[in-house]
C-alpha positions in Angstrom: -0.3 0.0 0.2 1.4 3.5 -1.0 2.0 6.0 1.5 1.6 8.6 -1.0 -1.6 11.2 -0.7 -3.0 14.4 -1.6 -5.0 16.9 1.1 -7.5 18.4 -0.7 -10.1 20.8 0.5 -12.5 23.9 -0.3 -11.0 27.6 0.6 -14.5 28.6 1.0 -15.0 26.5 3.9 -12.2 28.4 5.9 -9.9 25.4 5.8 -11.9 23.2 8.2 -10.4 20.4 8.6 -13.9 18.5 8.9 -14.3 20.1 5.0 -11.2 18.2 3.8 -10.9 15.0 1.7 -7.6 12.8 0.9 -6.8 10.9 -2.4 -5.0 7.9 -1.6 -3.3 5.3 -3.3 0.0 7.0 -5.2 2.9 5.5 -6.2 5.3 8.0 -5.7 5.4 11.7 -4.7 5.8 12.8 -7.9 2.2 11.0 -9.1 0.7 12.7 -5.9 2.1 16.0 -6.3 1.1 16.0 -10.5 -2.4 15.3 -9.4 -2.5 18.4 -7.2 -0.5 20.1 -9.9 -3.8 19.4 -12.1 -6.5 19.7 -9.3 -5.5 23.3 -8.1 -4.9 24.4 -12.6 -8.5 23.0 -12.6 -10.1 25.3 -10.0 -8.1 28.6 -11.9 -9.1 27.5 -15.0 -12.6 27.3 -13.7 -12.8 30.6 -12.2 -10.7 32.3 -14.8 -13.5 32.1 -17.3 -15.5 34.3 -15.1 -12.6 36.8 -13.4 -9.8 36.7 -16.3 -7.7 39.5 -14.3 -5.0 38.1 -12.5 -5.8 39.9 -9.3 -9.3 39.0 -9.5 -8.5 35.6 -10.2 -6.4 35.2 -7.4 -8.8 36.4 -4.8 -11.3 34.4 -6.5 -8.9 31.6 -6.1 -8.6 31.5 -2.2 -12.4 33.0 -1.7 -13.9 30.3 -3.8 -11.4 27.6 -5.0 -10.4 24.3 -3.5 -7.0 23.5 -2.8 -4.5 20.3 -3.0 -1.5 19.8 -1.0 1.2 17.2 -1.4 4.1 16.2 -0.1 7.0 18.7 -1.3 4.5 20.2 -3.3 5.0 24.3 -3.4 1.4 25.0 -4.1 1.4 28.8 -3.5 4.6 29.1 -6.4 2.4 26.8 -8.2 -1.6 29.1 -7.9 1.0 32.0 -9.0 2.2 30.3 -11.9 -1.2 29.3 -13.1 -2.5 32.7 -12.6 0.1 34.1 -14.7 0.0 31.4 -17.2 -3.5 30.0 -18.4 -3.5 26.3 -19.4 -1.9 25.3 -23.3 -3.7 21.8 -23.5 -7.3 20.3 -21.5 -4.9 17.4 -20.5 -2.9 19.8 -17.6 -6.3 20.1 -15.9 -7.4 16.2 -15.9 -6.6 15.5 -12.4 -9.1 13.0 -12.6 -7.3 10.3 -15.1 -4.6 10.3 -12.2 -7.0 9.2 -9.5 -5.4 5.9 -8.7 -9.4 4.8 -7.1 -10.2 5.3 -10.5 
C-alpha cells in the first residue's frame, strides 16, 4: 500500500478539517504532486472564465477555490504560475485521470 496522498479542501469552508478529503494510493510523491498540480490548475481555469483579471482571479481562488497539498509540492508558487500562465492543453486540468481510485 502506498503512503503517498493528496489532501484537498475548500477555501470557502475556511480550511475546516471537517471539509477536507484525501486522495490516496499514489505510487510516488511525484505522482501525488502531479495530481495536486492538475487539481489546482482545474480550479483556476474554471474561475478564469468568470474572472480573467489576475488580481481578481487570485482573490477568487483563495475565496472560492479548492486546494490540494502533497508532500514536497509548493502549492503557493504553483497557484501564482497558473494565474500568470493559462493552461494550454486540456490534459493540464485532467486530475481525474491520475486518481489511483478510478
